[in-house]
MIPA-383647 format. One line per 3 residues: number of its first residue (from 1); their letters; for each residue y, z, x of C-alpha. Coordinates in nm, 2 decimals, decimal comma. Each point is the difference from the previous one (the first is absolute). Layout:
BEGIN
NUM	A	Y/Z/X ~ ... $
***
This chain:
BEGIN
1	MKN	0,07/-3,04/-2,35 ~ 0,20/0,29/0,13 ~ 0,25/-0,04/0,28 $
4	LDE	-0,17/0,14/0,31 ~ 0,17/0,16/0,30 ~ -0,13/-0,02/0,36 $
7	NGG	-0,23/0,31/-0,05 ~ -0,18/-0,17/-0,29 ~ 0,16/0,22/-0,26 $
10	PAQ	0,22/-0,11/-0,30 ~ 0,36/0,00/0,12 ~ 0,13/0,13/-0,34 $
13	IEG	-0,21/0,31/-0,02 ~ 0,23/0,31/0,00 ~ -0,01/0,31/0,21 $
16	KYA	-0,02/-0,14/0,35 ~ 0,29/0,22/0,13 ~ -0,10/0,30/-0,20 $
19	AMV	-0,35/-0,03/0,14 ~ 0,14/-0,03/0,36 ~ 0,20/0,33/-0,06 $
22	VCW	-0,31/0,18/-0,14 ~ -0,22/-0,13/0,29 ~ 0,26/0,13/0,24 $
25	LLG	0,00/0,34/-0,17 ~ -0,38/0,01/-0,01 ~ -0,02/-0,09/0,37 $
28	NGC	0,25/0,28/0,07 ~ -0,22/0,25/-0,19 ~ -0,31/-0,11/0,19 $
31	LFS	0,13/0,15/0,32 ~ 0,29/0,23/-0,11 ~ -0,21/0,32/0,00 $
34	WNS	-0,17/-0,08/0,33 ~ 0,33/-0,10/0,16 ~ 0,14/0,33/-0,12 $
37	MLT	-0,27/0,18/0,20 ~ 0,07/-0,22/0,31 ~ 0,38/0,03/-0,02 $
40	IED	0,01/0,39/-0,02 ~ -0,20/0,01/0,33 ~ 0,28/0,22/0,14 $
43	YYV	-0,08/0,26/-0,26 ~ -0,38/-0,02/0,07 ~ 0,05/0,01/0,37 $
46	YLF	0,20/0,32/-0,05 ~ -0,26/0,15/-0,23 ~ -0,31/-0,11/0,20 $
49	PNY	0,12/-0,03/0,36 ~ -0,35/0,01/0,15 ~ -0,18/-0,25/-0,23 $
52	HPS	0,18/-0,34/0,07 ~ 0,06/-0,06/-0,37 ~ 0,16/-0,34/0,05 $
55	RVL	-0,33/-0,12/0,14 ~ -0,26/0,21/-0,18 ~ 0,13/-0,06/-0,36 $
58	TLV	-0,01/-0,38/0,05 ~ -0,35/0,03/0,16 ~ -0,12/0,19/-0,30 $
61	YQP	0,16/-0,24/-0,25 ~ -0,15/-0,32/0,15 ~ -0,38/0,06/-0,03 $
64	FAL	0,04/0,09/-0,37 ~ 0,22/-0,31/-0,06 ~ -0,23/-0,24/0,19 $
67	GTL	-0,33/0,15/-0,14 ~ 0,12/-0,02/-0,36 ~ 0,14/-0,35/0,04 $
70	LIL	-0,33/-0,12/0,16 ~ -0,19/0,11/-0,32 ~ 0,27/-0,14/-0,23 $
73	AYN	0,03/-0,34/0,18 ~ -0,38/-0,04/-0,01 ~ -0,01/0,06/-0,37 $
76	EAK	0,34/-0,16/-0,08 ~ -0,13/-0,26/-0,25 ~ -0,14/0,27/-0,23 $
79	INT	0,28/0,25/0,02 ~ 0,25/0,05/-0,28 ~ 0,33/-0,06/0,19 $
82	RRR	0,21/0,19/-0,26 ~ -0,21/0,32/0,03 ~ -0,01/-0,04/0,38 $
85	NLF	0,38/-0,03/0,04 ~ 0,08/0,27/-0,25 ~ -0,25/0,24/0,16 $
88	GYI	0,18/-0,06/0,34 ~ 0,35/0,06/-0,13 ~ -0,10/0,31/-0,19 $
91	LFF	-0,18/0,14/0,31 ~ 0,32/-0,07/0,21 ~ 0,20/0,21/-0,26 $
94	IAI	-0,25/0,29/0,00 ~ -0,03/0,00/0,38 ~ 0,37/0,01/0,07 $
97	LLV	0,03/0,28/-0,27 ~ -0,27/0,20/0,18 ~ 0,20/-0,03/0,33 $
100	LVL	0,30/0,16/-0,18 ~ -0,22/0,27/-0,16 ~ -0,17/0,08/0,34 $
103	DLA	0,33/0,04/0,17 ~ 0,14/0,22/-0,27 ~ -0,33/0,21/-0,02 $
106	TSG	0,00/0,06/0,37 ~ 0,38/0,06/0,01 ~ 0,03/-0,26/0,28 $
109	KGG	-0,23/0,18/0,24 ~ -0,20/-0,19/0,25 ~ -0,36/0,09/0,12 $
112	LGT	-0,34/-0,17/0,00 ~ -0,07/0,05/-0,37 ~ 0,32/-0,17/-0,11 $
115	FIG	-0,06/-0,28/0,25 ~ -0,35/-0,06/-0,14 ~ 0,15/-0,02/-0,35 $
118	VCA	0,26/-0,25/0,11 ~ -0,28/-0,21/0,17 ~ -0,21/0,01/-0,32 $
121	ISG	0,30/-0,13/-0,20 ~ 0,05/-0,27/0,27 ~ -0,36/-0,11/-0,07 $
124	AFG	0,08/-0,03/-0,37 ~ 0,30/-0,23/0,09 ~ -0,25/-0,22/0,18 $
127	VAD	-0,22/-0,03/-0,30 ~ 0,30/-0,08/-0,22 ~ 0,13/-0,26/0,24 $
130	AHV	-0,33/-0,18/0,01 ~ 0,00/-0,03/-0,38 ~ 0,36/-0,11/-0,04 $
133	QGG	0,07/-0,22/0,31 ~ -0,32/-0,20/-0,02 ~ 0,01/-0,02/-0,38 $
136	MVG	0,36/-0,11/-0,02 ~ -0,01/-0,26/0,29 ~ -0,32/-0,14/-0,16 $
139	DLS	0,16/-0,01/-0,34 ~ 0,32/-0,17/0,13 ~ -0,19/-0,25/0,22 $
142	FMR	-0,07/-0,21/-0,31 ~ 0,36/0,01/-0,12 ~ 0,31/-0,12/0,18 $
145	AEF	0,07/0,04/0,38 ~ 0,33/0,18/-0,09 ~ -0,19/0,27/-0,18 $
148	IQS	-0,21/0,09/0,31 ~ 0,32/-0,02/0,22 ~ 0,18/0,24/-0,24 $
151	FLA	-0,30/0,24/0,00 ~ -0,02/-0,01/0,38 ~ 0,38/0,04/0,03 $
154	GLA	-0,03/0,31/-0,23 ~ -0,26/0,14/0,24 ~ 0,25/-0,03/0,28 $
157	ASG	0,29/0,12/-0,21 ~ -0,19/0,32/-0,07 ~ 0,02/0,07/0,38 $
160	ALT	0,37/-0,09/0,01 ~ 0,08/0,21/-0,31 ~ -0,19/0,31/0,12 $
163	SAL	0,16/-0,03/0,34 ~ 0,35/-0,01/-0,16 ~ -0,08/0,28/-0,24 $
166	RLI	-0,14/0,21/0,30 ~ 0,32/-0,06/0,20 ~ 0,21/0,11/-0,30 $
169	TKA	-0,20/0,31/-0,07 ~ 0,00/0,10/0,37 ~ 0,37/-0,04/0,02 $
172	AFE	0,06/0,19/-0,32 ~ -0,21/0,30/0,09 ~ 0,03/0,00/0,38 $
175	NSQ	0,23/0,30/0,02 ~ -0,15/0,20/-0,28 ~ -0,27/0,27/0,04 $
178	DGL	-0,35/-0,15/-0,04 ~ 0,17/-0,34/-0,02 ~ -0,29/-0,21/0,13 $
181	RKG	-0,23/0,14/-0,28 ~ 0,26/-0,04/-0,28 ~ 0,05/-0,37/0,10 $
184	AIL	-0,38/-0,05/0,00 ~ -0,04/0,15/-0,34 ~ 0,27/-0,21/-0,15 $
187	FFA	-0,17/-0,30/0,16 ~ -0,34/0,07/-0,16 ~ 0,16/0,05/-0,34 $
190	VSA	0,17/-0,34/0,01 ~ -0,33/-0,16/0,12 ~ -0,19/0,16/-0,29 $
193	FFE	0,25/-0,14/-0,26 ~ -0,01/-0,35/0,15 ~ -0,39/0,00/-0,01 $
196	LLC	0,02/0,09/-0,37 ~ 0,24/-0,29/-0,06 ~ -0,26/-0,24/0,16 $
199	VVL	-0,27/0,13/-0,23 ~ 0,22/-0,08/-0,30 ~ 0,11/-0,34/0,13 $
202	YAF	-0,36/-0,12/0,07 ~ -0,14/0,14/-0,32 ~ 0,26/-0,11/-0,25 $
205	VFP	0,25/-0,26/0,15 ~ -0,18/-0,22/0,25 ~ -0,29/-0,13/-0,23 $
208	KLP	0,24/-0,10/-0,27 ~ 0,22/-0,23/0,21 ~ -0,06/-0,36/-0,13 $
211	IIK	-0,05/-0,16/0,35 ~ -0,25/0,27/0,10 ~ -0,19/-0,06/-0,33 $
214	YYR	0,00/-0,37/0,08 ~ -0,15/0,03/0,35 ~ -0,26/0,26/-0,11 $
217	SKA	-0,11/-0,23/-0,29 ~ -0,02/-0,28/0,25 ~ -0,22/0,21/0,23 $
220	ASE	-0,22/0,10/-0,29 ~ -0,04/-0,37/-0,09 ~ -0,13/-0,06/0,35 $
223	GSK	-0,26/0,27/-0,04 ~ 0,17/0,32/0,11 ~ -0,14/0,31/-0,16 $
226	TVS	0,23/0,25/0,16 ~ 0,31/-0,08/-0,22 ~ -0,14/0,07/-0,35 $
229	ADL	0,14/0,35/-0,03 ~ 0,34/-0,11/0,12 ~ 0,00/-0,29/-0,24 $
232	AAG	-0,09/0,24/-0,29 ~ 0,29/0,23/0,11 ~ 0,22/-0,31/-0,03 $
235	GIQ	-0,12/-0,07/-0,35 ~ -0,24/-0,28/0,08 ~ -0,35/0,09/-0,13 $
238	TLP	-0,19/-0,32/0,03 ~ -0,04/-0,17/0,34 ~ 0,08/-0,37/0,01 $
241	GGA	-0,29/-0,24/0,05 ~ -0,37/0,08/0,00 ~ -0,29/-0,04/0,24 $
244	EED	-0,16/-0,25/-0,23 ~ 0,28/-0,25/0,06 ~ -0,08/-0,07/0,36 $
247	PKR	-0,21/0,24/0,20 ~ 0,11/-0,16/0,33 ~ 0,36/0,11/-0,07 $
250	FER	-0,11/0,36/0,04 ~ -0,18/-0,04/0,33 ~ 0,18/0,16/0,29 $
253	LSN	-0,04/0,05/0,38 ~ -0,17/0,33/0,10 ~ 0,19/0,26/0,20 $
256	KEL	-0,19/-0,10/0,31 ~ 0,10/-0,37/-0,04 ~ 0,36/0,10/-0,06 $
259	LFQ	0,00/0,21/0,31 ~ -0,14/-0,27/0,22 ~ 0,25/-0,25/-0,13 $
262	NID	0,29/0,24/0,07 ~ -0,13/0,20/0,30 ~ 0,32/-0,09/0,20 $
265	YAV	0,22/0,15/-0,28 ~ -0,22/0,31/0,00 ~ 0,03/0,04/0,38 $
268	DMF	0,37/-0,06/-0,03 ~ 0,04/0,30/-0,25 ~ -0,22/0,22/0,23 $
271	LIY	0,20/-0,08/0,31 ~ 0,35/0,04/-0,16 ~ -0,08/0,36/-0,11 $
274	VLT	-0,21/0,10/0,30 ~ 0,30/-0,05/0,22 ~ 0,26/0,14/-0,24 $
277	LSI	-0,19/0,33/-0,07 ~ -0,09/0,05/0,37 ~ 0,38/0,05/0,05 $
280	FPG	0,13/0,11/-0,34 ~ 0,04/0,28/-0,10 ~ -0,19/0,22/0,25 $
283	FLS	0,15/-0,13/0,32 ~ 0,35/-0,02/-0,15 ~ -0,03/0,36/-0,13 $
286	EDT	-0,13/0,17/0,32 ~ 0,02/-0,22/0,31 ~ 0,36/-0,12/0,03 $
289	GSH	0,13/0,28/0,22 ~ 0,32/0,20/-0,06 ~ 0,32/-0,19/-0,07 $
292	SLG	0,36/0,07/-0,11 ~ -0,10/-0,04/-0,37 ~ -0,23/0,31/0,03 $
295	TWY	-0,20/0,07/-0,31 ~ 0,15/-0,30/-0,18 ~ -0,15/-0,24/0,25 $
298	ALV	-0,35/-0,04/-0,15 ~ 0,15/-0,03/-0,35 ~ 0,24/-0,27/0,11 $
301	LIA	-0,28/-0,20/0,17 ~ -0,22/0,02/-0,31 ~ 0,30/-0,09/-0,22 $
304	MYN	0,07/-0,31/0,22 ~ -0,36/-0,11/-0,01 ~ -0,01/0,03/-0,38 $
307	VWD	0,33/-0,18/-0,06 ~ -0,09/-0,30/0,22 ~ -0,35/-0,01/-0,15 $
310	LIG	0,17/-0,04/-0,34 ~ 0,23/-0,27/0,13 ~ -0,29/-0,19/0,16 $
313	RYI	-0,18/-0,02/-0,34 ~ 0,29/-0,19/-0,15 ~ 0,04/-0,26/0,28 $
316	PLV	-0,30/-0,21/-0,13 ~ 0,18/-0,06/-0,33 ~ 0,20/-0,25/0,19 $
319	KFF	-0,25/-0,29/0,03 ~ 0,15/-0,12/0,33 ~ -0,08/0,33/0,17 $
322	KLE	-0,35/0,05/-0,16 ~ -0,28/-0,05/0,26 ~ -0,30/-0,15/-0,18 $
325	SRK	-0,19/-0,16/0,29 ~ -0,33/0,19/0,06 ~ 0,02/-0,06/0,37 $
328	GLM	0,37/0,09/0,02 ~ -0,07/0,33/-0,18 ~ -0,28/0,09/0,24 $
331	IAI	0,22/-0,07/0,30 ~ 0,29/0,20/-0,14 ~ -0,23/0,30/-0,08 $
334	LSR	-0,17/0,00/0,34 ~ 0,34/-0,02/0,19 ~ 0,10/0,33/-0,18 $
337	FLL	-0,24/0,19/0,23 ~ 0,26/-0,04/0,28 ~ 0,18/0,28/-0,19 $
340	VPA	-0,25/0,26/0,14 ~ 0,11/-0,02/0,36 ~ 0,36/-0,04/-0,12 $
343	FYF	-0,01/0,33/-0,20 ~ -0,18/0,18/0,29 ~ 0,26/-0,09/0,26 $
346	TAK	0,29/0,05/-0,24 ~ -0,12/0,35/-0,08 ~ -0,03/0,07/0,37 $
349	YGD	0,31/-0,16/0,15 ~ 0,22/-0,15/-0,29 ~ 0,27/0,17/-0,21 $
352	QGW	0,00/0,05/-0,37 ~ 0,19/-0,33/-0,07 ~ -0,29/-0,20/0,14 $
355	MIM	-0,26/0,21/-0,19 ~ 0,19/-0,05/-0,33 ~ 0,01/-0,38/0,06 $
358	LTS	-0,37/-0,02/0,07 ~ -0,09/0,21/-0,30 ~ 0,22/-0,22/-0,22 $
361	FLG	-0,18/-0,31/0,14 ~ -0,34/0,16/-0,07 ~ 0,10/0,06/-0,36 $
364	LTN	0,15/-0,35/-0,05 ~ -0,31/-0,19/0,13 ~ -0,24/0,23/-0,19 $
367	GYL	0,17/-0,07/-0,34 ~ 0,05/-0,37/0,07 ~ -0,35/-0,08/0,11 $
370	TVC	-0,17/0,21/-0,28 ~ 0,18/-0,21/-0,27 ~ -0,07/-0,33/0,18 $
373	VLT	-0,37/0,07/0,01 ~ -0,05/0,15/-0,35 ~ 0,20/-0,27/-0,18 $
376	SAP	-0,16/-0,29/0,19 ~ -0,37/0,10/-0,01 ~ -0,07/-0,01/-0,39 $
379	KGY	0,13/-0,36/-0,04 ~ -0,25/-0,25/-0,14 ~ -0,25/0,24/-0,15 $
382	KGP	-0,09/0,10/-0,36 ~ 0,13/0,32/-0,15 ~ -0,32/0,21/0,06 $
385	EQN	-0,02/-0,13/0,36 ~ 0,36/0,08/0,07 ~ -0,05/0,35/-0,14 $
388	ALG	-0,30/0,05/0,23 ~ 0,18/-0,14/0,30 ~ 0,30/0,23/-0,06 $
391	NLL	-0,24/0,30/0,00 ~ -0,17/-0,12/0,32 ~ 0,33/-0,05/0,19 $
394	VLF	0,12/0,35/-0,10 ~ -0,33/0,14/0,12 ~ 0,07/-0,16/0,35 $
397	LLG	0,36/0,13/-0,02 ~ -0,13/0,36/-0,05 ~ -0,27/-0,06/0,27 $
400	GIF	0,29/-0,09/0,24 ~ 0,19/0,31/-0,10 ~ -0,30/0,22/0,06 $
403	AGV	-0,07/-0,15/0,34 ~ 0,37/0,02/0,09 ~ 0,02/0,37/-0,10 $
406	TLD	-0,31/0,07/0,22 ~ 0,15/-0,19/0,30 ~ 0,32/0,19/-0,05 $
409	WLW	-0,17/0,30/0,16 ~ -0,03/-0,18/0,33 ~ 0,38/0,06/0,05 $
412	LIG	-0,10/0,37/0,04 ~ -0,22/-0,06/0,31 ~ 0,13/0,21/0,29 $
415	KGW	0,21/0,22/-0,23 ~ -0,24/0,29/-0,02 ~ -0,15/-0,08/-0,34 $
***
């Protein structure tokens, strides 16, 4: 018998660290384009001063993401995961390319027509995100916890990288004519290249890693039909086992049963993101007043959020710091709602140091709690059930984002809009 590790996989199978790197890059690609849109808010606020782009673009993005994922999660057991993820990454690449083309075609002019075009592309990002984020988290849920953690860290890293890139391009072009636009164009070009890299990685590198082939073969032997195309891409044509051996082995819990058993985890995901998105990025982009940092202030706040969100996603790798108690997670998540009055009073009476500290804490807790929930929930289930549960939890995550983005508008009450 093979030597098994704590995750139930053979310890000697190669490719664990390569898979973690690829998962990190794929996670990065899942939100890199969208974070590019969010991070150049200063450019869009300059182009469309009357349309509240930081809020409207996110509000357009979310219904497309949520609606698409609702359909995909419902039909998850029948969907070809390879086709789903590749479609998502290719759509990300095309959409970010269209942002670049639109800006060049209009010569950086604002106006309602251009804004509607940007909003349509934002909707396309939502559709792509639903395909990739749900598909990848579902796929990685039946593998090792480190793979989910790496993917989620990649999601956060995309925010940190785009923020760093934006600060560099803003500094480089600040004093040149049309500098804001030049920085944004360079930004979109880098994003398009990165999305193309993700398409290549998922199509040709990821399915051929030995440890990925092992876990997909294992999921197929437990009755998963979603992995066959990925196995074929990895050179495995015949699925191990057969239904005639033991039909009970292929029985699985329905999505409804999985949801009832994990309703606390689903509510956790919803509450984490409803709070985060009711503050970030809209409130931080528009409602923090004037400070000595001037036009850099919103960018610094968003960068601090992204960096601490990334750090928070690595803390659970240390077993001692990982919160796995279901009750403990719920208490920690509910206590975050104290940040709402904290942000309100800091924006009104506090200085920028306090606001930077609060924003960092918001990011840290967001990243930490997301990883704790998504790595704890799939334990103890079969491969197909873990895939379904991963999709369901991402559905609640996106539901929380949508609700948070909608609640974000409440900050505008009494401000004449």
